[in-house]
N, C-alpha and C positions, 0 to 999 in steps of 0.2 A: 216489555220494552218495545216489541214489534207493534203491538196494538197502539201504544202511545205514539210512536213515530208515524203510524198510518193516520191517526187522528189529527195530529198536528199538521201533517201534510194536507189533509182535507180542509182543515181550517184555513191554512195558508192559501190554498187555491180558492176557497170561498170568498175570502176577503179581497183577494186579488181581482176576482170577477166583479165584486161589488164596486171596487174602485174603477175598473174599466167601464162598467155600465152606468156610472154616475150615481149609484146608490149612496156611496160615500164620496164626498167632494173634497177637493184640496182645502186644507186648513181645518177640516172637521175633526173634532176630538173623538177619539175611539174609546168609548165608554165600555170598559170590560164587562161589567155586569149586564148591560143591555145586549152586547154582542154575544155573551155566553148564553143568555136566555134565547136570543134569536136563533142561534145555531144549535141549541140544545146540548151544550157542553159545559164542562167546568172551566174555570179561569186558567188552569194550568197550561193546556195546549195553546191558549191565546198568546202567552208570553213567548213560546217558541216560534209561533207564527209571526209575531211582531218583530222578533229579532231577524228572521229571514227576510221579511218585507223591508226592514230598514236597510239591509245590505243591497237591496235592489232599488233603493231610493224611492220606494213607494210610501213608506211610513217614517215618521220622525219620532224618536223616543225622547221625551222631555224629562229631565231629572226631577223626581218627586212630583211630577205633574201628569204622568201617564204617557199617552201616545196620540198622535194625530196624523191625518193623511198629509203627505208631503206637498208643500207648495213650492214650485220652482220659480226662481227669478227669471226675468227675460234673458239674462246672460246665460243662465244654466240651460234654458230651453234651446237657445241658439247653439250652444256647445253640444247639447244632446242630439240636435238634428244633424250637426256635422258628423257625429259618430254614426248616426243612422245612414248618412250618405256614403260612408265608407263600407259599412257592413252589408247593407241590402243588395248592392250590385253583386257582391260575392255570392249571396244566396241565389240570385237569379242566374248567375253564371253556372253555379254548381247544379242547380235544378235542370238547366238545359243540358248539362253534361249527362245527368242521369237519364234523361229521355233520349239522348244520343247514344246511350250505351257506353259512354266513356268514363262513367263514375259508378262504382259498385253501389247497389242499393237494393233493399228488400222489396221496394215498390216496383211493381210491374209498370212498364212505360204506358201501356193503355190505361191502367188504373190511375197513373199520375196525370195523364191528360184529362181523364174524367173528373178528377178532383179539382183541377184548375178550372175547367169549364163550369163546374158547379159553383165554385167560389166567385167566378165572374158573373154567373147568372144571379147569384144572391146580391152582388153589388149592383147589378143593373136594376134589380127589383127595388133595392134601397134608394137608388137615385130617383126612381119614379115617385117615391113618397115625398120628396123634397123636404125631408126632415133631417136636419144636420146631425142630431145624435144617432139616428138610425144609419145614416150614411157613414159616419165615422166608425161605427162598430163593424159594418160590412167591409169597410176599407181595411180595418185591422185584420179581419178574418182572411181577406184576400192576400194581404202581404204575408200573413202567417202560413197560408197554404203553400206559398212559393218556397219559403225557407224550410218548411217541413219536407217538401219534396226533395230538397237538396240532400237530406239525410245527415246534415252536419248538426249534431245535437248541441255542442257548445255554442255554435252560432245561433241556433234557434232560441236557446235560453237568453242570450244577450239581447237579441232583437225583440223577443216577446216582452221582456221587462222594460226595456227602454221605450218601446212603443206605447205601452200602457201608461208609463209616467207621462209621456208627451201628450197622449190623447186626453188624459184626465185633467191636464192643465191647459188644454187648447180650447179657445172659444171659437165656435163656428168652424167654417171650412177654409183651407188655405188657398183653394182654387175652385173654380166652377166644377160642380159634380160631373157635368157633361164632358168637360175637358179631361178630367181624371178617368172617366169611363173609356174614352177613346185611347188614352195611354195604357190603361189596363188591358184593353183588347190587343194592343200592339205587343205588350209584354207576354200575354198568353200565346200569341202567334209565334213569337221568337223562341220561347221556351218549348212549346209543343213541337216545333220544327227541329229542336235539338241544335240551336245556334247559340252557343255560349257567349261569344263576343258581342253579338247583336243584343242578346238579352241583357247583358251587363250594361251596354251603352243606353238602351232604352230605359232601364231602371235608373241610371245616373241622371238622365235628362228629366225623367218623371219627378224625381226628388229635388232636383236643382230648381225647378220652377216653383215648387212650394217653398223652398228655402228663401227665394227672393221675396215672395209674398210675406213670409214670416218676418224677415228682417225689416221690410217696409212697414208692416203693421206695428211692430215694436217701436220703431222710430217715430211713427205718427202718433201713437197712443201713449208715449212716455213710459214704455216698459211693460204694458199690459199685453199678453199674448192673445 
């Protein structure tokens, strides 16, 4: 049983990564035989992985027709972003608390600052490529680094899944990469200085700007994100 659970978890993580990186696109049918061959497994752990991915809104199970990568409507995307705007400022607040020594964490403050700077450096490198898919992945990693630093595991799980769903359904960037880079630098500064209130406010403003762009794009393009 333990071996099976470990395998299904690995399959779940593999498919999740494939969706995040665009190897599996929204609306694409998940062919079990092809996936089993690609991952070197039987079809049994796939069913368990699909069930878990469905709960995270990443996969849609179709009666008698298998499964496909979930495609979100414009309304669902906007709702999902509203949730993100409530959750991520909390992650930034708690990450800053960790570095201020006001929140228990197994992560050493110096190590936490190093991780943040590394995530920021990866994003800066991605921005230089001027490639939207590369920038989106680096942005995901940057935001993930913040919530991981908070040490709030339930929050990390919620944000990780919701951000993957959003990124997989998002076309292009919601704001200029250079603007996001400057905002990311301000976030790192606030968190590294152990300023929870400022970190929370900077994250709120950072996400609010993208929310405006998303709503405008949806309105202009008739529902296409």
